[in-house]
C-alpha positions in Angstrom: 62.5 62.8 73.9 59.5 64.0 75.8 57.1 67.0 75.6 57.8 70.2 77.5 57.0 69.9 81.3 54.5 72.0 83.0 56.2 74.9 84.7 55.0 76.7 87.8 53.9 80.2 87.4 56.8 81.5 89.4 60.2 79.9 89.4 63.0 81.0 91.7 65.9 83.0 90.3 68.2 80.4 88.8 71.0 79.4 91.1 73.3 78.1 88.4 74.5 79.3 85.1 75.2 77.1 82.1 78.2 77.6 80.0 78.1 77.8 76.2 78.0 74.3 74.7 81.1 72.6 73.4 81.3 69.8 70.8 83.2 66.5 71.2 86.7 67.3 72.5 87.0 70.6 70.7 87.5 73.9 72.4 85.8 75.5 69.4 83.1 74.0 67.1 84.8 75.4 64.0 85.7 72.7 61.4 84.7 69.5 63.2 84.9 66.1 61.5 81.5 65.0 62.8 78.0 65.0 61.3 76.4 64.4 64.7 78.8 65.9 67.3 78.1 65.2 70.9 77.4 68.2 73.1 78.7 69.2 76.6 78.2 72.0 79.0 79.4 73.0 82.4 77.9 74.8 85.4 78.8 77.6 87.7 77.0 78.6 90.8 75.4 82.0 91.2 74.0 81.4 94.7 76.4 80.3 97.5 73.5 79.1 99.6 72.2 76.5 97.2 73.4 72.9 97.9 73.0 69.6 96.1 72.0 70.9 92.7 71.5 68.2 90.1 70.3 68.4 86.6 67.0 66.6 85.9 66.4 67.6 82.3 67.8 69.8 79.6 66.6 71.6 76.5 68.7 72.1 73.4 67.8 74.8 70.9 69.4 74.3 67.5 69.2 76.9 64.7 70.7 77.1 61.2 73.1 80.1 61.0 71.9 80.9 57.5 68.3 81.2 58.6 65.6 78.7 59.0 63.4 77.1 61.7 64.7 76.8 65.2 64.3 73.4 66.7 63.8 72.7 70.4 64.5 69.4 72.0 63.7 68.4 75.6 65.4 65.4 77.3 64.8 64.1 80.8 68.3 63.3 81.8 71.0 64.2 84.4 73.7 63.8 81.8 75.5 67.0 80.8 78.7 65.6 79.3 78.9 64.4 75.7 75.2 64.1 75.3 74.1 62.7 71.9 73.1 65.0 69.0 69.3 64.9 69.1 68.1 61.9 67.1 65.3 63.8 65.5 67.6 66.7 64.4 69.2 66.3 61.0 72.8 65.5 60.8 75.3 68.2 59.7 76.4 68.2 56.1 79.8 69.2 55.0 80.5 73.0 55.5 77.1 73.4 57.3 76.8 75.7 60.3 74.4 75.5 63.2 74.0 77.5 66.4 73.3 75.6 69.6 72.4 76.7 73.1 71.2 74.9 76.2 69.2 75.4 79.4 68.7 73.0 82.2 66.1 72.0 84.8 67.6 71.4 88.1 66.7 70.3 91.6 68.5 71.1 94.8 67.7 68.9 97.8 69.9 69.9 100.7 71.4 72.8 102.5 74.9 73.2 104.1 73.7 71.0 107.1 72.4 68.4 104.7 68.8 69.2 105.6 66.6 67.7 102.9 64.4 69.9 100.8 63.4 70.0 97.2 63.3 73.0 94.8 63.0 72.7 91.1 64.2 75.5 88.8 65.0 76.2 85.2 68.3 77.9 84.3 68.6 80.8 81.8 69.7 79.9 78.3 73.4 79.6 77.8 75.2 81.7 75.2 75.1 80.4 71.7 77.8 78.2 70.3 78.4 77.7 66.6 79.4 74.4 65.2 80.6 74.1 61.6 81.3 70.8 59.9 84.5 70.4 58.0 84.7 68.3 54.7 83.0 65.1 55.9 83.3 63.0 52.7 86.3 62.2 50.6 84.2 63.3 47.5 84.2 66.9 48.9 87.8 67.2 47.9 88.6 68.4 44.4 92.3 69.3 45.3 95.3 67.2 44.6 98.6 67.0 46.5 101.1 68.9 44.3 104.8 69.3 44.3 107.3 71.2 42.1 107.9 69.7 38.7 111.3 68.0 38.2 113.6 66.2 40.5 113.5 66.6 44.2 115.4 69.6 45.4 118.0 68.9 48.0 120.5 70.9 50.0 124.2 70.0 50.2 123.5 68.1 53.5 120.8 66.0 51.9 117.9 67.8 53.4 114.8 68.8 51.4 114.8 72.4 50.1 111.7 74.3 51.4 109.3 75.4 48.7 106.7 78.0 48.1 103.5 77.5 46.0 101.6 80.2 44.3 98.2 80.7 42.8 96.8 83.9 41.2 93.1 84.3 40.7 90.3 86.9 40.3 87.1 87.3 42.2 84.1 88.9 40.7 83.5 92.4 41.9 79.7 92.4 41.8 79.1 89.8 44.5 79.1 89.9 48.3 81.2 87.2 50.0 79.0 85.2 52.4 81.7 82.7 53.6 85.1 81.8 52.5 87.1 78.8 53.7 90.6 77.5 53.0 91.0 73.7 53.6 94.7 72.9 53.6 97.3 70.4 54.5 100.8 69.3 53.4 103.4 66.7 53.1 105.8 68.7 55.4 104.7 71.6 57.5 103.2 74.7 56.0 102.0 78.2 56.5 99.7 80.2 54.2 99.3 83.8 53.1 96.6 85.5 51.1 97.3 88.8 49.6 100.5 89.1 51.6 98.7 88.6 55.0 99.1 85.5 57.2 96.3 83.1 57.3 95.6 82.0 60.9 97.9 81.9 63.9 98.7 78.2 63.8 102.3 77.0 63.9 103.8 73.8 62.5 100.6 72.8 60.7 99.4 70.2 60.0 101.3 68.8 63.0 102.7 65.3 63.3 100.6 62.2 62.5 101.4 58.8 61.1 101.3 60.5 57.7 101.0 57.3 55.7 97.8 56.4 57.6 96.2 59.7 58.7 96.7 63.3 57.6 95.2 66.3 59.4 94.0 69.3 57.5 93.2 72.8 58.8 90.1 74.9 58.2 90.8 78.6 57.8 88.3 81.5 57.7 89.7 83.7 54.9 86.7 85.9 54.1 88.3 89.0 55.5 91.5 88.6 53.3 89.9 88.2 49.9 89.8 91.2 47.5 86.8 91.2 45.0 87.5 92.6 41.6 91.3 92.4 41.6 94.0 89.8 41.4 94.4 87.7 44.6 97.6 85.8 45.4 97.5 82.7 47.5 100.9 81.5 48.8 101.7 78.4 50.7 105.2 77.8 52.1 106.2 74.2 52.8 109.2 72.9 54.8 110.3 69.3 55.6 108.9 69.3 59.2 108.4 65.9 60.6 107.5 64.5 57.1 111.0 64.8 55.7 113.4 66.0 58.4 116.1 63.8 59.9 114.3 62.1 62.7 115.6 60.3 65.8 119.2 59.6 66.8 119.7 57.6 63.6 119.0 60.9 61.7 116.6 59.1 59.2 115.3 61.5 56.6 112.3 61.2 54.3 110.5 58.7 56.6 107.2 59.4 54.9 108.3 60.4 51.5 110.8 62.3 49.4 108.5 65.0 48.0 107.3 68.0 49.8 103.8 68.9 48.8 100.7 71.0 49.4 97.0 70.3 49.2 94.7 73.2 49.4 91.0 74.0 48.5 89.7 77.5 48.7 85.9 77.8 48.6 84.1 81.1 48.4 80.3 81.3 48.8 78.5 84.4 47.6 75.1 85.8 48.7 72.3 85.0 46.3 73.8 81.8 44.8 74.6 78.3 45.9 77.4 77.9 43.3 80.8 78.3 45.1 84.0 79.8 43.7 86.7 77.1 44.1 90.4 77.2 43.8 92.2 73.9 44.1 95.8 72.8 44.1 96.5 71.3 40.7 99.1 71.6 37.9 98.0 75.2 37.2 99.9 76.3 40.3 103.5 77.5 40.2 106.3 76.9 42.7 109.8 78.1 43.6 112.3 77.6 46.3 111.5 79.4 49.5 113.4 82.2 51.2 114.0 79.6 53.9 117.1 77.9 52.3 117.2 75.0 54.8 115.0 73.8 57.6 114.9 70.7 59.8 113.3 70.0 63.1 116.5 69.3 64.9 119.0 71.5 63.1 117.1 74.7 62.6 116.6 77.1 59.7 118.6 79.3 57.4 116.7 82.3 56.1 117.7 84.6 53.2 116.2 88.0 53.6 117.1 89.1 50.0 115.4 86.0 48.6 112.3 86.9 50.6 112.3 90.4 49.2 112.6 89.1 45.7 109.6 86.7 46.3 107.7 89.6 47.6 108.2 91.4 44.3 106.6 88.6 42.4 104.5 91.1 40.5 107.5 93.2 39.6 108.9 92.7 36.1 112.4 93.1 37.5 112.0 90.2 39.9 114.7 87.6 39.6 112.5 84.8 40.9 111.8 82.0 38.5 108.5 80.2 39.1 108.4 76.6 38.0 105.5 74.3 37.0 104.0 71.9 39.4 102.7 68.4 39.1 100.6 66.0 41.2 102.8 64.3 43.8 103.7 60.7 43.4 103.2 60.1 47.1 99.8 58.8 48.1 97.7 60.9 50.4 96.4 59.2 53.5 92.8 59.7 54.6 92.1 63.3 55.4 90.6 64.4 58.7 90.4 67.6 60.7 92.2 67.3 64.1 90.4 66.8 67.4 93.2 68.4 69.3 94.0 72.2 69.4 96.6 73.6 67.0 100.1 74.6 68.0 100.3 78.3 68.7 102.5 80.9 70.2 100.9 81.2 73.7 103.4 83.5 75.5 106.3 85.8 74.7 109.3 86.2 77.1 111.7 89.1 77.2 115.4 88.4 77.9 116.3 88.4 81.6 120.0 89.1 81.1 122.9 89.2 78.6 126.3 87.8 79.4 129.5 87.1 77.5 130.8 83.6 77.1 134.4 82.5 77.8 134.9 82.6 74.0 133.5 86.1 73.7 130.0 85.4 72.3 126.8 87.0 73.6 124.5 84.6 75.5 120.9 85.6 76.2 119.2 84.1 79.2 115.4 84.2 79.0 115.0 82.9 82.5 112.8 80.0 81.6 113.4 76.7 79.7 110.8 76.5 76.9 109.9 74.9 73.6 109.6 77.5 70.9 111.5 79.9 68.8 113.3 83.3 68.8 111.6 86.3 67.3 113.8 89.2 66.0 112.0 92.5 66.5 114.4 94.6 64.5 117.7 93.9 62.8 119.7 95.8 60.2 123.0 94.5 58.8 124.8 94.8 55.5 123.8 92.5 52.6 125.3 89.1 52.9 126.0 89.4 56.6 125.1 86.4 58.7 123.6 86.4 62.2 123.5 83.0 63.9 121.5 81.9 66.9 122.3 78.7 68.8 119.9 77.3 71.3 120.5 75.3 74.5 118.9 74.6 77.8 121.9 75.2 80.1 125.3 76.8 80.2 128.4 75.1 81.4 131.8 76.7 82.1 130.4 80.0 80.9 129.7 78.5 77.4 126.5 77.2 75.8 125.8 73.7 77.0 125.2 71.9 73.7 126.4 68.4 74.8 122.9 67.1 75.7 121.7 68.1 72.2 123.8 65.3 70.7 123.7 65.7 66.9 120.9 68.4 66.9 122.4 71.7 65.8 119.5 73.8 67.1 120.8 76.7 65.1 119.0 79.4 63.1 120.8 81.7 60.7 119.7 85.0 59.0 121.4 86.2 55.9 120.8 89.9 55.9 119.9 92.0 52.9 121.0 95.5 53.9 117.4 96.5 54.8 115.6 96.4 58.2 114.3 93.0 59.2 111.3 93.1 61.6 109.4 90.5 63.5 111.1 87.5 61.9 111.0 84.0 63.4 111.7 80.5 62.0 108.5 78.9 60.7 109.3 75.2 60.2 111.2 74.3 63.4 111.2 74.8 67.1 113.9 74.4 69.8 114.1 73.5 73.5 116.0 76.3 75.1 116.5 78.9 77.8 119.8 80.3 76.5 120.6 81.6 73.0 124.1 82.3 71.8 124.3 85.1 69.3 127.0 85.5 66.7 127.2 88.4 64.2 125.2 90.9 66.3 126.3 92.8 69.3 125.2 95.4 71.9 127.6 97.9 70.3 126.1 97.8 66.7 125.5 101.4 65.5 122.2 100.8 63.6 120.3 98.2 65.6 122.2 97.2 68.7 121.2 94.0 70.4 119.1 94.9 73.5 116.4 93.3 75.5 113.9 95.0 73.2 115.5 93.4 70.1 114.4 89.8 70.6 111.7 87.8 72.4 111.4 84.0 73.0 108.0 82.7 71.7 106.6 79.8 73.7 105.0 77.2 71.4 102.8 74.3 72.3 99.4 72.8 71.4 97.0 75.4 72.7 95.2 73.2 75.3 92.9 74.7 77.8 94.4 74.9 81.3 92.3 72.9 83.9 94.4 72.4 87.0 96.2 74.6 89.5 98.0 73.9 92.8 99.9 75.9 95.4 101.0 75.4 99.0 103.0 77.0 101.8 106.4 75.7 100.5 107.9 77.8 97.7 110.2 75.0 96.5 107.2 72.7 96.1 105.4 75.4 94.2 108.3 75.7 91.9 108.3 71.9 91.4 104.7 72.2 90.3 105.5 75.1 88.0 108.4 73.1 86.5 105.9 70.3 85.7 103.5 72.7 84.0 106.4 74.1 81.9 107.6 70.7 80.9 104.2 69.7 79.8 103.9 72.9 77.7 107.3 72.1 76.2 106.5 68.5 75.4 102.9 68.7 74.1 103.7 70.2 70.8 101.4 68.4 68.3 102.3 65.1 69.9 103.4 64.3 73.5 107.2 64.0 73.3 109.8 63.2 75.8 111.9 66.3 75.3 111.9 69.3 72.8 115.7 69.8 72.4 117.9 66.9 71.3 117.9 64.6 68.2 114.8 62.7 69.5 111.6 64.6 70.4 109.6 61.5 69.9 106.2 60.4 71.3 107.6 57.8 73.7 104.7 55.7 74.9 106.1 54.8 78.3 106.8 58.4 79.3 103.3 59.4 78.5 101.8 56.4 80.2 103.4 57.5 83.5 102.7 61.2 83.0 99.1 60.9 81.8 97.4 61.3 85.2 99.3 64.6 85.7 98.7 65.7 82.1 95.0 65.1 82.2 94.7 67.1 85.4 96.7 70.2 84.3 95.2 70.6 80.8 92.3 69.5 78.7 94.1 66.7 76.8 91.0 64.8 75.4 91.6 66.1 71.9 95.4 65.9 71.5 95.7 62.5 73.3 92.7 61.1 71.5 94.4 62.0 68.2 97.7 60.5 69.4 95.9 57.2 70.4 94.5 56.9 66.9 98.1 57.0 65.6 99.1 54.5 68.2 96.5 52.1 67.0 97.4 52.7 63.3 101.1 52.1 63.9 100.3 49.1 66.1 98.2 47.4 63.4 100.7 48.2 60.6 101.5 44.5 60.1 103.2 44.9 56.8 106.1 46.8 58.4 105.7 45.8 62.0 106.2 42.1 62.1 104.7 41.5 65.6 101.0 41.9 65.4 99.6 43.7 68.5 102.9 45.0 69.6 102.8 48.7 70.6 105.6 50.9 69.2 107.9 52.4 71.7 107.1 55.8 70.2 104.1 57.2 68.3 104.1 58.2 65.5 106.6 55.4 64.8 109.1 57.3 62.7 111.4 54.2 62.5 108.8 52.0 61.0 110.2 49.8 58.2 113.5 49.2 59.9 113.4 45.4 60.4 115.0 43.4 63.2 118.2 43.0 61.1 118.6 46.8 61.0 117.5 48.3 64.3 115.4 45.6 65.9 115.3 46.9 69.5 113.1 49.7 68.4 110.4 47.2 67.7 110.7 44.9 70.7 107.8 44.1 73.0 108.1 46.0 76.2 106.1 46.4 79.4 105.0 49.9 80.7 105.6 51.3 77.2 103.3 48.8 75.6 100.8 49.2 78.4 100.1 52.8 77.3 97.7 51.2 74.8 95.4 50.3 77.8 96.3 52.8 80.5 96.2 56.1 78.5 92.7 55.5 77.1 91.7 54.4 80.6 93.1 57.7 82.1 91.3 59.8 79.5 88.1 58.0 80.2 88.5 58.7 83.9 88.9 62.4 83.1 86.3 62.8 80.4 84.0 59.8 80.6 84.2 59.7 76.8 83.1 56.2 76.1 84.0 56.6 72.4 87.7 56.7 73.4 87.3 53.2 74.9 85.3 51.8 72.0 87.6 53.3 69.4 90.8 52.0 71.1 89.3 48.6 72.3 90.8 46.5 69.6 94.2 48.1 70.2 94.0 47.3 73.8 92.9 43.7 73.2 95.4 43.1 70.5 98.2 44.3 72.9 97.2 42.0 75.8 96.4 39.0 73.6 99.2 39.2 71.0 101.6 42.0 71.9 103.0 40.5 75.1 105.8 37.9 75.0 104.7 35.7 77.8 106.3 32.9 79.8 104.6 29.7 80.8 103.0 31.4 83.8 101.3 34.0 81.7 103.6 36.8 82.9 106.3 38.4 80.8 109.0 36.1 79.4 111.9 36.7 81.8 114.4 36.6 78.9 112.7 39.6 77.2 114.8 42.7 77.8 112.8 45.5 79.5 113.3 49.1 80.0 112.1 48.6 83.6 112.5 51.4 86.0 114.3 53.5 83.4 116.9 56.0 84.7 117.0 54.6 88.2 119.8 56.8 89.7 121.9 53.7 90.5 121.9 52.6 86.8 125.2 53.1 84.9 125.2 56.4 83.0 124.9 54.8 79.6 122.9 51.6 80.5 119.9 53.2 82.0 117.8 50.0 82.2 120.2 48.3 84.6 118.7 49.7 87.8 118.1 48.0 91.1 114.7 46.7 90.2 114.4 43.8 87.8 112.9 45.0 84.6 110.7 41.9 84.2 109.2 42.5 87.6 108.2 46.0 86.6 106.7 44.8 83.3 104.8 42.1 85.2 103.3 44.6 87.6 102.0 46.7 84.7 100.7 43.7 82.8 98.6 42.7 85.8 97.3 46.3 86.2 96.5 46.6 82.5 94.6 43.3 82.6 92.5 44.5 85.5 91.8 47.8 83.8 90.9 45.9 80.7 88.3 44.0 82.6 86.8 47.3 83.8 86.8 48.7 80.3 85.1 45.6 78.9 82.4 46.0 81.6 81.9 49.6 80.8 81.5 48.7 77.1 79.1 45.9 78.1 81.3 43.2 76.7 80.4 40.5 79.2 82.5 37.7 77.8 85.6 39.8 77.7 84.9 41.1 81.1 84.8 37.5 82.5 87.9 36.5 80.5 90.1 39.4 81.5 88.8 39.2 85.1 89.8 35.5 85.2 93.2 36.3 83.6 93.8 39.0 86.1 93.3 36.5 89.0 95.6 34.0 87.4 98.3 36.5 86.8 98.0 37.8 90.3 98.5 34.3 91.7 101.5 33.7 89.4 103.0 37.0 90.5 102.7 36.2 94.2 104.1 32.7 93.7 107.0 34.2 91.8 107.9 37.3 93.7 106.6 37.0 97.3 108.6 34.8 99.6 107.1 32.7 102.4 109.1 34.9 104.8 107.1 37.9 103.7 109.7 39.6 101.6 109.3 40.9 98.1 111.8 40.0 95.5 113.2 42.4 94.3 113.6 44.2 97.6 113.6 47.8 96.3 111.5 51.0 96.8 110.2 50.7 93.2 109.2 47.1 93.7 107.5 47.9 97.1 105.7 50.9 95.6 104.3 49.1 92.6 103.1 46.1 94.7 101.3 48.5 97.1 99.9 50.8 94.4 98.6 48.0 92.2 97.3 45.8 95.1 99.5 42.9 94.2 100.1 41.5 97.7 98.3 38.6 99.3 95.3 39.5 101.4 93.9 36.1 102.3 94.8 35.3 105.9 94.7 31.6 105.1 97.5 32.1 102.6 100.8 30.4 103.3 102.5 33.8 102.7 103.4 35.9 105.7 103.5 39.0 103.5 100.9 41.8 103.7 100.6 45.3 102.5 101.6 46.5 106.0 104.7 44.4 106.0 105.9 45.6 102.6 105.0 49.2 103.6 107.3 48.8 106.5 110.0 47.4 104.2 109.6 50.4 102.0 110.0 52.7 104.9 113.1 50.9 106.0 114.7 51.2 102.5 114.0 54.9 102.3 115.4 55.5 105.8 118.6 53.5 104.9 118.8 55.7 101.7 118.7 58.8 104.0 115.6 59.9 102.0 117.5 60.2 98.8 115.4 59.5 95.7 116.3 56.0 94.3 113.5 55.5 91.8 113.5 56.0 88.1 110.7 56.9 85.7 108.4 54.1 86.9 109.0 54.1 90.6 108.8 57.8 91.0 105.2 57.9 89.7 104.1 55.5 92.5 106.5 56.0 95.4 104.6 58.8 97.2 101.2 57.5 96.4 102.1 54.1 97.8 103.3 55.8 101.0 100.0 57.7 101.5 98.0 54.6 100.5 99.8 52.8 103.4 99.2 55.7 105.7 102.8 56.8 105.9 102.0 60.4 105.2 104.9 61.9 107.2 107.4 59.7 105.3 105.9 60.8 102.0 106.3 64.5 103.0 109.9 63.9 104.1 110.6 62.4 100.7 109.0 65.4 99.0 111.0 67.9 101.1 114.2 66.0 101.5 117.4 68.0 101.1 119.5 65.0 100.2 121.1 64.5 96.8 119.5 63.4 94.7 116.0 64.3 95.8 112.7 65.5 94.3 113.6 69.2 95.0 117.3 69.0 94.1 116.7 70.3 90.6 114.7 73.2 92.0 117.5 74.1 94.3 119.9 74.0 91.3 117.7 76.6 89.5 115.6 74.3 87.3 112.6 75.8 85.6 111.4 72.5 84.1 111.5 68.8 85.0 114.9 67.1 84.2 115.3 63.7 82.6 117.6 62.7 85.5 117.5 63.7 89.1 121.1 64.9 88.6 121.1 66.1 85.0 123.2 69.0 86.4 125.8 68.0 89.0 126.3 70.1 92.2 129.4 71.6 90.8 127.4 72.9 87.8 128.7 70.4 85.3 126.3 68.5 83.0 125.8 64.8 83.7 128.1 63.0 81.3 125.4 60.5 80.2 124.2 60.7 76.6 120.6 61.0 77.8 120.5 64.2 79.8 117.6 66.4 78.9 116.6 69.4 81.0 113.0 69.4 79.8 111.6 65.9 80.2 108.1 65.5 81.8 108.3 61.8 82.9 109.6 62.5 86.4 106.9 65.2 86.7 104.5 62.3 87.3 105.2 63.0 91.0 103.0 66.0 90.6 99.9 63.8 90.4 100.5 63.0 94.1 100.5 66.8 94.9 97.1 67.0 93.2 95.5 63.9 94.7 97.1 63.7 98.2 98.3 67.2 99.2 95.6 69.1 97.3 93.3 66.2 98.1 91.0 65.8 95.1 90.6 62.9 92.6 87.8 61.3 90.6 86.0 58.6 92.5 84.3 57.4 89.3 84.9 58.2 85.6 84.2 61.7 84.6 84.4 63.4 88.0 80.7 62.9 88.6 81.7 61.6 92.1 84.7 63.3 93.6 86.8 62.1 96.5 88.2 64.9 98.7 90.8 63.5 101.1 93.8 65.7 101.7 96.8 64.0 103.4 97.4 66.8 105.9 100.8 67.2 107.6 102.4 69.8 109.7 105.3 70.1 107.2 102.9 72.3 105.2 100.7 74.9 106.7 98.3 75.1 103.8 97.5 73.8 100.3 95.0 74.8 97.7 93.9 73.1 94.5 91.5 74.0 91.6 90.3 71.8 88.9 88.0 72.7 86.0 86.1 69.4 85.6 83.7 68.6 82.9 80.9 69.6 85.4 82.5 72.8 86.6 85.1 74.1 89.1 86.2 71.9 92.0 88.2 73.6 94.8 89.8 72.5 98.0 91.7 74.8 100.3 93.0 73.5 103.7 94.9 75.2 106.4 96.7 74.2 109.6 96.8 76.8 112.4 98.3 75.2 115.5 96.0 72.4 116.4 93.1 73.7 114.3 92.4 72.3 110.8 90.1 74.1 108.5 89.1 73.4 104.9 86.9 75.0 102.3 85.5 72.9 99.5 83.6 73.7 96.3 81.6 71.0 94.5 80.2 71.9 91.1 76.5 71.5 90.3 75.5 68.1 89.0 78.3 66.4 90.9 78.8 64.8 94.4 81.8 64.5 96.7 82.9 62.3 99.5 84.7 64.4 102.2 87.3 62.6 104.3 88.6 64.8 107.0 92.0 64.1 108.7 90.4 62.6 111.8 88.6 60.0 109.6 91.8 59.3 107.8 93.6 58.8 111.1 91.0 56.2 112.2 91.3 54.4 108.9 95.1 54.3 109.5 94.3 52.4 112.7 92.3 49.8 110.8 88.9 51.2 111.6 86.2 51.2 108.9 85.0 54.8 108.9 83.0 56.3 106.1 83.5 59.8 104.7 80.6 62.3 104.4 78.8 62.5 101.0 77.7 66.0 99.9 76.1 67.5 96.8 77.1 70.6 95.0 77.9 73.8 97.0 80.5 75.5 99.0 81.4 74.0 102.4 83.5 75.0 105.3 85.0 72.3 107.7 86.8 72.9 110.9 88.2 70.4 113.4 90.9 69.7 115.9 94.2 68.4 114.6 96.2 66.7 117.3 98.7 64.6 115.4 102.3 65.6 116.1 103.7 64.4 112.7 107.2 63.8 114.1 109.7 63.2 111.3 110.9 59.7 110.7 114.6 59.3 111.5 117.0 58.0 108.9 119.0 54.9 109.5 122.6 56.0 109.2 126.0 54.3 109.7 127.8 55.0 113.0 129.8 57.8 111.4 126.7 59.6 110.2 126.4 61.3 106.8 130.1 62.1 106.4 132.3 59.9 104.2 134.1 57.0 105.9 
């Protein structure tokens, strides 16, 4: 803290604008679980002719919303990301609101020609942002988790019967409401209504956490829904959700408990008094069975319209609904916290593209896009007792709904009609992965409400993350590949990052996310949702009572199969490379994107426990070769139902990731100023690297195993000998040539699984084989990166050939059509084709180095970084290369033009050009021919022998 600086009498018109502040990883400051939240802001340029703008100081103005003295704080610092709450400013108390705005001093010191000059300016004030603390102390809670009195209510199939809880209360009529908040959560998933109006727009609240260790609650502003002077009715519907539904392919119900419950606390504050009016869940509430007769995540919902009508007549003396007493639940409530990640919402609605009739005579609706979400019925009228059924699937096969990939998941919603019009209905406690919906009991020929394109919509659901990354280029198929990746991310980031949204799985597989994290953190702001997920990873990892190997990272988080010992289903709890390495690599990736040091410090013990105790090692310190590994999962050469038996040894893959995790751990220890750990992990990395080279690199210069995945990992992770005095003949160039040979012998078919795909194209560009990388991207062989696009895919598939060329579904049991793991290739589009990546954590220093090739005539990329917008647009016109670059204020970029990259490919040490913020145009001659690499084919060519 310092005093205010002396300002010149006249300052230039500000050349930058400062955005409204944000708090921690929240999009909104409403209901944060922090008493001293860190503050961030971004910049946008208002003057295209100002270059090299850097922040030199900032001022924060903090004001109580309810009135009081405004406090001004001045800090000499260039930091604009996650700056500390001012030390002299009092901490937030529970429920307290403050308004915050910021302005910045800046200095720009260059023009477009890098001519040095110095101008100091002060920006205008940003817009105000409001931050409101949630309930920060356990003593703030007076509510109890309640359930219906009596025995647990079950359906015939053993699933929990959804419930509805009710509380009637009166508000005084002579007081003005100043603020009203509902703090709510559940054992199950819930939605709330006050006076017959929905509270909020969130879906599937409170989301999925490791419920026995952490439980999210939501904060709702309900001031506009309360009615002073009359009876108010608060209703909360609760369904099994992830808490009690059958989970995973073993269909295990009641993982977290057998009782559905609700915990809610309504607080109303009036003008003129500090004494709040409070309504809490306790035994005074009543409950009954919901109009949703049955609901499970995988199987769908059954809705009784007549039951809903009766519940809606709760005030009517003729109502047939019996309300039962409630009691405090027997299931312990985990520590309560408001989430850091955004809630699940409906973010888009899709109209049907077409209707068709299946071979069996049923109507099939095609929405044209594979999504995660639900169907909404706009208008339906059928006789009382009539059933209309909707079955969901991702594909059709033989003119029928393709339900085979769903395995045991029914993915079916049923409406039991009441003889009155049903409008705007959708299931509330489930979601489906689908593009196609089969309809039974409703047709286009119905007299009252025929089924038309206006009758239904598909509602897209996912965690409502802020979009941050965009890419496009001159090839429409590549653009569709990128769109497919975006849609698969939307479909698989629904509360937790899952592997697929459709079948009897939908789990937070650690390995899938580990590989996809670089893509995910570019496309969307994932700091909140992944930060929450990592807390569950740590909690499940440290659950030593149920997880008998301390430090071992679960294969999926939350670990819904916890408690099953090795005698029951032990492989779910085995130690495994790549999947376990998510404990280190995902926090590292988040740090590279956000520079949130708290993520590293919070997860540090998790990372250390994994590397020190969670890896089953052999005598050389690498993985025990007798430990089964997933390896390069779903390598196309692997048997359909033994997906780990690919061409690349699984232990090799695990060893590569162990070495990389150890190196990253040394970096993390250094960032956290843990000098002893930095030295220890650095030494361990060197030892493991030597052991790796002794084990896998032959004196003749070959790598064992000799596969594209092995070559790609060795190049990407710098695992090859570089000392010329080494007895090894191998080098990165030799292995790169071996990789090229393998791809040419494969006729540019894709031969990598989950792991290899993420690193194949990056390893080619790292070894300056750009043309070969482009050929792999654009290959028309089968399978190939663009094969699913050419087969009509609108999302990323689990297998390269999930759908065969003849239109039949791959016969393997794992054949999802919305599986983001292979979308990891999109990171290469961002970093190499688009040409931008973070040179240091947090995008303070940016590397702009597009790998240009004549196979594309242009590419453009946009990224909304924590400093502001980064843009790169390049174009090839004959022998002329041009590029436009935008660097945000308070950041710097190193520009590497194609001619510099070409010289580096020749072994010359040539530096790029460092620039400050601004908009730049580059133009140069492009003389490279970019001749395609020829495949190595048998004498008879591509035809069968």
